[in-house]
C-alpha positions as CSV (number, residue, x, y, z in Angstrom):
1,M,112.7,141.1,148.9
2,K,109.8,141.8,146.7
3,K,112.1,142.9,143.9
4,A,114.0,139.6,144.2
5,T,110.8,137.6,144.1
6,I,109.7,139.5,141.0
7,Y,113.0,139.0,139.3
8,A,112.9,135.3,140.1
9,F,109.3,135.0,138.7
10,L,110.3,136.8,135.5
11,L,113.4,134.6,135.1
12,S,111.3,131.5,135.6
13,G,108.9,132.7,132.9
14,I,111.7,133.4,130.5
15,L,113.3,130.0,131.0
16,M,109.9,128.3,130.6
17,T,109.2,130.1,127.4
18,A,112.7,129.2,126.1
19,G,112.1,125.6,127.0
20,L,108.8,125.5,125.2
21,S,110.3,127.1,122.1
22,S,113.2,124.6,122.2
23,C,110.7,121.8,122.5
24,E,108.6,123.0,119.6
25,S,111.8,123.5,117.6
26,N,112.9,120.0,118.3
27,K,109.4,118.6,117.3
28,T,109.6,120.5,114.0
29,D,113.2,119.2,113.4
30,D,112.1,115.7,114.3
31,A,109.1,115.9,111.9
32,N,111.3,117.2,109.1
33,Q,113.9,114.5,109.7
34,A,111.2,111.9,109.7
35,H,109.9,113.2,106.4
36,T,113.4,113.2,105.0
37,D,114.0,109.6,106.2
38,L,110.7,108.5,104.7
39,K,111.5,110.1,101.3
40,D,114.9,108.4,101.4
41,T,113.2,105.1,101.9
42,E,110.6,105.8,99.2
43,G,113.3,106.7,96.8
44,D,115.1,103.4,97.2
45,S,111.9,101.3,97.3
46,K,111.6,100.6,93.5
47,E,115.2,99.9,93.0
48,M,115.3,97.6,96.0
49,A,112.3,95.6,94.6
50,K,114.0,95.4,91.2
51,D,117.3,94.1,92.8
52,Q,115.4,91.5,94.9
53,N,113.6,90.2,91.8
54,D,116.7,90.2,89.6
55,E,118.5,88.2,92.2
56,K,115.6,85.8,92.6
57,F,114.8,85.2,89.0
58,L,118.3,85.7,87.6
59,D,118.2,85.2,83.8
60,S,114.9,83.4,83.7
61,D,112.0,84.6,81.5
62,E,110.1,85.6,84.7
63,K,112.6,88.4,85.2
64,K,111.0,90.7,82.6
65,D,107.5,90.0,84.0
66,A,108.8,90.9,87.5
67,R,110.1,94.2,86.1
68,F,106.7,94.9,84.5
69,A,105.1,94.3,87.8
70,V,107.4,96.7,89.6
71,N,106.9,99.4,87.1
72,A,103.1,98.9,87.1
73,A,103.0,99.1,90.9
74,D,105.1,102.2,91.0
75,G,103.0,103.9,88.3
76,G,99.8,102.8,89.9
77,M,100.7,104.3,93.3
78,L,101.6,107.6,91.6
79,E,98.3,107.7,89.8
80,V,96.4,107.3,93.0
81,E,98.5,109.9,94.9
82,L,98.1,112.4,92.1
83,G,94.4,111.7,92.0
84,K,94.1,112.5,95.7
85,L,96.2,115.7,95.1
86,A,93.8,116.7,92.4
87,Q,90.9,116.6,94.9
88,T,92.5,119.4,96.8
89,N,94.5,121.4,94.3
90,A,92.3,121.3,91.2
91,A,90.0,124.2,90.3
92,S,87.8,122.5,87.7
93,P,85.0,120.2,88.8
94,A,85.6,118.2,85.7
95,V,89.2,117.5,86.7
96,K,88.1,116.5,90.2
97,E,85.6,114.1,88.8
98,F,88.2,112.6,86.5
99,S,90.6,112.2,89.3
100,K,87.9,110.2,91.3
101,H,87.9,107.6,88.5
102,I,91.7,107.5,88.6
103,I,91.7,106.9,92.3
104,K,89.0,104.2,92.2
105,D,90.3,102.2,89.1
106,H,94.0,102.4,90.0
107,S,93.5,101.5,93.6
108,K,91.6,98.4,92.5
109,A,94.4,97.5,90.0
110,N,97.1,98.1,92.7
111,D,95.4,95.7,95.0
112,E,95.1,93.1,92.3
113,M,98.7,93.5,91.4
114,K,99.8,93.1,95.0
115,A,97.9,89.9,95.4
116,L,99.2,88.6,92.1
117,A,102.8,89.5,92.9
118,Q,102.6,88.0,96.3
119,S,101.4,84.7,94.9
120,K,104.4,84.6,92.6
121,G,107.0,85.8,95.1
122,I,107.6,89.1,93.2
123,A,108.8,92.0,95.3
124,L,107.0,95.3,94.7
125,P,108.0,98.8,95.8
126,E,106.4,99.9,99.0
127,A,106.5,103.6,98.3
128,L,107.0,106.0,95.4
129,S,110.3,105.8,93.4
130,D,112.6,108.9,93.2
131,K,111.2,109.7,89.7
132,A,107.6,109.3,90.8
133,Q,108.2,111.4,93.9
134,K,109.7,114.2,91.8
135,D,106.7,114.2,89.5
136,Y,104.4,114.3,92.6
137,D,106.3,117.2,94.2
138,K,106.3,119.2,91.0
139,L,102.5,119.0,90.7
140,A,102.1,119.5,94.5
141,K,103.5,123.1,94.1
142,K,100.7,124.0,91.7
143,T,97.1,124.9,92.4
144,G,94.0,126.1,90.5
145,H,93.9,126.3,86.7
146,E,97.7,125.9,86.5
147,F,97.4,122.6,88.3
148,D,94.5,121.5,86.1
149,K,96.6,122.1,83.0
150,E,99.7,120.4,84.2
151,Y,97.9,117.5,85.8
152,L,95.9,116.6,82.7
153,A,99.1,117.0,80.5
154,F,100.8,114.5,82.8
155,M,97.8,112.1,82.8
156,V,97.8,112.1,79.0
157,S,101.6,111.4,78.6
158,D,101.7,108.9,81.5
159,H,98.7,106.9,80.3
160,K,100.3,106.7,76.8
161,E,103.4,105.2,78.4
162,D,101.3,102.8,80.5
163,I,99.3,101.6,77.5
164,S,102.6,100.9,75.6
165,D,104.0,98.9,78.6
166,F,100.8,97.0,79.2
167,E,100.5,96.1,75.5
168,K,104.0,94.7,75.5
169,E,103.3,92.6,78.5
170,A,100.0,91.4,77.1
171,E,101.6,90.4,73.9
172,K,105.1,89.2,74.9
173,G,104.9,88.5,78.6
174,N,106.0,85.0,79.8
175,D,103.8,84.7,82.8
176,A,100.2,83.8,81.8
177,E,98.5,85.5,84.7
178,L,100.5,88.8,84.4
179,K,99.8,88.7,80.6
180,S,96.1,88.3,81.4
181,F,96.3,91.1,84.0
182,A,97.9,93.5,81.5
183,A,95.4,92.7,78.8
184,A,92.4,93.1,81.2
185,K,93.6,96.6,82.3
186,L,94.2,98.0,78.8
187,P,90.6,99.0,78.2
188,T,90.5,101.0,81.4
189,L,93.9,102.7,80.7
190,K,92.6,103.6,77.2
191,H,89.4,105.0,78.7
192,H,91.4,107.0,81.2
193,L,93.5,108.4,78.3
194,K,90.4,109.5,76.4
195,M,88.9,111.0,79.5
196,A,92.1,113.0,80.2
197,E,92.2,114.2,76.6
198,D,88.6,115.1,76.5
199,T,88.8,117.0,79.8
200,R,91.9,118.8,78.6
201,D,90.2,119.9,75.4
202,V,87.1,121.2,77.2
203,L,89.3,123.3,79.5
204,K,91.1,124.8,76.5
205,K,87.9,126.2,75.1
């Protein structure tokens, strides 16, 4: 009788442990699936915004301005997310200090762009595009001095592209407010580029 009771107790414990393991496994699977679903949504977000704007503005002059807004929003989100990443993955205090400026300035610009786009009925991406997510994931795998080097290299190249896009909008844009926005942000972008280059050069020494 005692043996039967002991066996029953042991069996109950085994089943309970298996149940807990299964529960934890399901939680992990659910979390991974949720992350995958989120990334799928993020990957489509920029293209969805472009498609919505292309359909709304058709062949009008505002179509190019809307595309500028979408690209600027996507790039701005990436800048902020990489800045946050630098706060944890960077080794150099100079890189972390630089990333604070990036987070602050691009967060402000992102908010201004959202308000401006909303007033004009321009759809913006709600999450990182596929390309931006890949850039983020690549840097997220690096830490310490390797991260510092790759992050600054990306900041230099990315800000050069941003400056080119913003100069085009400031000079040739059709929407007066978006042209003004682009022109107003150019000094900050150029300042960021110089900061990135100076920080990179200091770390090389």
